[in-house]
Each structure stands twice: as structure tokens, then as C-alpha cells.
C-alpha positions in Angstrom: -11.9 -34.3 -19.1 -9.3 -31.8 -18.3 -7.3 -30.4 -16.5 -9.1 -27.1 -16.1 -12.3 -27.8 -14.2 -15.6 -27.5 -16.1 -18.0 -25.5 -14.0 -21.4 -23.9 -14.3 -25.0 -24.9 -14.6 -26.5 -26.7 -17.6 -28.2 -24.2 -19.9 -32.0 -24.3 -19.4 -35.2 -22.3 -18.8 -35.6 -18.7 -20.0 -31.9 -18.3 -20.7 -31.9 -21.2 -23.1 -35.0 -19.8 -24.9 -33.2 -16.4 -25.3 -30.1 -18.1 -26.7 -32.3 -19.9 -29.3 -34.1 -16.7 -30.1 -30.8 -14.9 -30.8 -29.6 -17.8 -32.9 -32.8 -17.6 -34.9 -32.4 -13.9 -35.4 -28.8 -14.5 -36.6 -30.1 -17.1 -39.1 -32.7 -14.7 -40.5 -30.1 -11.9 -40.8 -27.5 -14.2 -42.3 -30.0 -15.4 -44.9 -30.8 -11.8 -45.9 -27.0 -11.1 -46.2 -26.4 -14.2 -48.3 -29.3 -13.2 -50.6 -28.1 -9.6 -50.9 -24.5 -10.7 -51.6 -25.7 -12.9 -54.5 -27.9 -10.1 -55.8 -24.9 -7.8 -55.8 -22.9 -10.4 -57.7 -25.5 -11.5 -60.2 -27.2 -8.2 -60.9 -24.6 -5.7 -59.9 -27.0 -3.9 -57.6 -24.3 -2.4 -55.4 -26.3 -2.7 -52.2 -24.4 -1.7 -49.1 -26.9 -3.7 -46.9 -24.4 -6.6 -46.3 -21.7 -4.2 -45.1 -24.0 -3.1 -42.2 -25.7 -6.5 -41.6 -22.6 -8.6 -41.3 -21.3 -6.8 -38.2 -24.8 -7.2 -36.9 -24.4 -11.0 -37.0 -21.3 -10.6 -34.9 -23.0 -8.2 -32.5 -25.8 -10.7 -31.9 -23.3 -13.5 -31.3 -21.5 -11.2 -28.8 -24.8 -10.8 -27.0 -25.0 -14.6 -26.7 -21.6 -14.5 -25.1 -22.5 -11.6 -22.8 -25.6 -13.3 -21.3 -23.8 -16.6 -20.6 -23.8 -15.9 -16.8 -23.8 -19.0 -14.5 -24.2 -21.3 -17.5 -20.6 -20.7 -18.6 -18.1 -23.6 -18.5 -15.9 -21.5 -16.3 -15.0 -17.9 -15.5 -11.6 -18.0 -17.2 -13.0 -19.8 -20.3 -15.8 -17.2 -20.6 -13.4 -14.3 -20.2 -11.1 -15.5 -22.9 -14.0 -16.0 -25.2 -15.4 -12.5 -24.5 -12.0 -10.9 -25.1 -11.8 -12.7 -28.5 -15.3 -11.4 -29.4 -14.4 -7.9 -28.4 -11.6 -8.0 -30.9 -13.7 -9.8 -33.6 -16.5 -7.2 -33.6 -14.3 -4.2 -34.6 -12.5 -6.4 -37.0 -15.7 -7.2 -38.8 -16.7 -3.5 -38.9 -13.3 -2.5 -40.4 -13.5 -5.3 -43.0 -17.0 -4.2 -44.0 -15.7 -0.6 -44.3 -13.0 -1.8 -46.7 -15.6 -3.4 -48.9 -18.1 -0.5 -48.7 -15.9 2.6 -49.0 -14.5 3.4 -52.4 -10.8 3.8 -52.5 -10.0 1.6 -49.6 -8.0 -1.5 -50.5 -6.9 -4.7 -48.8 -3.5 -3.0 -48.4 -5.0 0.0 -46.5 -4.4 0.8 -42.9 -8.1 0.0 -42.1 -7.6 -3.6 -43.4 -4.3 -4.0 -41.6 -5.7 -2.8 -38.3 -8.5 -5.3 -38.8 -5.9 -8.0 -39.5 -4.0 -7.3 -36.3 -7.2 -7.3 -34.2 -8.1 -10.6 -35.7 -4.6 -12.0 -34.7 -5.2 -10.8 -31.2 -8.6 -12.6 -31.2 -6.9 -15.8 -32.3 -4.4 -15.4 -29.5 -7.2 -15.4 -26.9 -8.9 -18.3 -28.6 -5.6 -20.3 -28.7 -5.1 -19.7 -25.0 -8.8 -20.7 -24.4 -8.8 -24.0 -26.3 -5.3 -24.9 -25.3 -6.7 -25.6 -21.8 -3.3 -25.1 -20.2 -1.3 -27.0 -23.0 -0.4 -29.8 -20.5 -1.1 -32.5 -23.0 2.0 -31.4 -25.0 4.1 -33.3 -22.4 2.7 -36.5 -23.7 2.6 -35.5 -27.4 3.5 -38.5 -29.6 5.0 -38.4 -33.1 2.1 -40.5 -34.5 -0.2 -37.7 -33.4 1.6 -35.1 -35.6 -0.6 -35.9 -38.6 -3.2 -33.4 -37.4 -1.0 -30.3 -37.3 0.8 -31.4 -40.5 -2.6 -31.7 -42.3 -3.8 -28.3 -41.1 -0.6 -26.3 -41.6 0.5 -28.2 -44.7 -2.8 -27.6 -46.6 -2.6 -23.8 -45.8 1.0 -23.7 -46.9 0.1 -25.3 -50.2 -2.7 -22.8 -50.8 -0.5 -19.8 -49.9 2.3 -21.1 -52.1 0.0 -21.4 -55.1 -1.3 -17.8 -54.5 2.0 -16.3 -53.4 2.6 -14.0 -56.3 -0.8 -12.5 -55.8 -0.3 -12.3 -52.0 2.8 -10.2 -52.6 1.0 -8.1 -55.2 -1.6 -6.9 -52.7 1.0 -6.3 -49.9 0.2 -9.3 -47.7 3.7 -10.8 -47.9 4.1 -10.4 -44.1 0.6 -10.2 -42.8 -0.6 -13.2 -44.9 1.8 -15.9 -43.5 1.7 -14.5 -40.0 -2.1 -14.6 -39.9 -2.1 -18.0 -41.5 0.0 -19.3 -38.7 -2.4 -18.0 -36.1 -5.6 -19.4 -37.7 -4.0 -22.7 -38.4 -2.9 -22.9 -34.7 -6.4 -22.1 -33.6 -7.8 -24.9 -35.8 -5.2 -27.4 -34.7 -5.8 -26.8 -31.0 -9.5 -26.7 -31.4 -9.4 -30.3 -32.8 -7.2 -31.3 -30.0 -10.1 -30.5 -27.7 -12.0 -33.3 -29.5 -9.1 -35.7 -29.7 -8.1 -35.3 -26.0 -11.6 -34.7 -24.5 -10.6 -31.3 -23.1 -14.2 -30.1 -23.1 -17.5 -31.8 -22.8 -18.2 -33.5 -26.2 -20.8 -30.9 -27.3 -18.5 -28.0 -26.6 -15.5 -29.7 -28.2 -17.3 -30.3 -31.4 -18.6 -26.8 -31.5 -15.1 -25.4 -31.0 -13.7 -27.7 -33.7 -16.5 -26.8 -36.1 -16.0 -23.1 -35.4 -12.3 -23.1 -36.0 -12.7 -25.2 -39.2 -15.2 -22.7 -40.6 -12.9 -19.9 -39.8 -10.1 -21.8 -41.5 -12.2 -22.1 -44.6 -13.3 -18.5 -44.3 -9.7 -17.3 -44.3 -8.8 -19.3 -47.4 -11.8 -18.1 -49.3 -11.4 -14.6 -48.0 -7.8 -14.4 -49.2 -8.8 -15.6 -52.6 -11.3 -12.7 -52.7 -8.8 -10.2 -51.4 -6.3 -11.1 -54.1 -8.7 -9.7 -56.8 -8.5 -12.7 -59.1 -11.4 -11.7 -61.3 -14.5 -13.9 -61.3 -13.0 -16.5 -59.0 -12.6 -13.9 -56.3 -16.1 -12.5 -56.8 -17.5 -16.0 -56.4 -15.7 -16.4 -53.2 -17.2 -13.2 -51.6 -20.8 -14.6 -51.1 -19.3 -17.8 -49.6 -17.1 -16.1 -46.9 -19.9 -15.2 -44.6 -21.6 -18.6 -44.9 -18.6 -20.0 -43.1 -17.7 -17.0 -41.0 -21.3 -16.6 -39.7 -21.3 -20.3 -38.7 -17.9 -19.8 -37.1 -19.0 -16.9 -34.8 -22.3 -18.6 -33.8 -20.5 -21.8 -32.8 -17.8 -19.9 -30.9 -20.5 -18.1 -28.9 -22.5 -21.3 -28.2 -19.3 -23.2 -27.2 -19.1 -21.1 -24.0 -22.2 -22.7 -22.5 -22.5 -25.8 -20.5 -25.0 -27.9 -22.5 -24.9 -31.3 -20.7 -24.1 -32.7 -17.3 -20.9 -34.6 -16.9 
């Protein structure tokens, strides 16, 4: 274990119950969103319910972060997580606005502001899971397979979609944002490989970042407006993104004793 001391009490009692109640509420809300998205796709119902409910999932996850209290892994760790969520919530609201409001496109200023806020959120998360970045002093060439796999797979996808990325005006934002979410994913998995968090937290962090990675790939396919393929991606985005935000929120708690 690192490096940055893991502090805080193990989550228990009433607070633990409240956390599980909030997770249950998120699952119910997420299920309704998933159903509404598929109804919109299959029956062209045009319901705006998902546009309001999806930021609600993020809001409930933010509440989980806000009530962490003495059960946090550490004050700095909690603060970085909170700052990330305070960027993620307006991002989700703006992205929902883009989907719900006629005339707004993925090249609009609303989408771009959401993209920039998301990059800032990733910056806070990168600092958080980096845990001081001291392990880079002992980084070995044989360990490079992990970042190569993560960045390389994203580069391949972006290269295949490049003409469409340029078409929708994401020639700059797309690659920059890709670099950030790939870095978050890489460093999140380093917490597992190098035991920078308690095992439960490390796997939550890695799972969250991986779900966000999948979210961004699926989301970009949707944003590119590639007909039926893009429309099929839309209901899947929040399956992974919802899982992502819940795991990030839960990763801030101390679940087991050392």
C-alpha cells in the first residue's frame, strides 16, 4: 500500500445503510432510463424522460460522495473525487441538453463546454488515482504493455472513425479528450497492479475507468451520426456510464480494514 496514507473508518452502521439505499435508488432510476431509451429507439416515442433522469443518476452518485465523511480513504482523496463529480454533474446536464433540444449538435458550444468540463474532471481523477506518481521512478519497459494496450486500442478506433470525427468538428477535441480518458484508465489499473489502494477500492477504480473508456468509445460512435449503428450505441452509453459514476462514488469509501 502506498505512499499516500489510507485513513478513515471502515464504512458501517447507518451510513452504510444509506449508501446502499442510494445505490438501490440509482439502480431503479437507471433501469427506467434504459427502458425509456429502448422505447425511444424501437417505437420512436420521443420521450424526454431520459434527458432528465440521467443527470439524476449523477446527482445521487454525488450525494454518495458528499456523505462520505469519516469513512473516506483520506481528505485529499475525497476532495479530488468531489471536485471531479462537481465537473461531471454539469457535463451530464449539458450533454442531456444537446440530446433533448432540437437544433443543438455535437459541434455546438453546449457540447464543447461539456467536453471541457469532462476533461477537467479527468484531470482531478488522474491526480487522485496517480497517488503521487512515485512509482514512475521504478517503471520498467516490460510494464509498458498496459498503456500500449489502452492507448493503442483507442488510437485504432479513432483512426477508423477519423473522417467522421472531422465531419462533426471533433478533430481537436476528440484526440485531446481521448488522451485524457485513456490516461485515467491506465493509471486506474496501475492502482490494482501496484496496490496503491486497498484491493476493493483499486478494483472499483479500475472498473469505473474501464466503463468510462467504453462509454466514450460508444458515445463517440453515437455522436458521429452513423445511422442505425449510432442509434444502437445510444441506449448502451448509460449502461456503462451509470456503472462508472457509481463505482467512482463508492471507491471513495474505506470498505475493509488493512
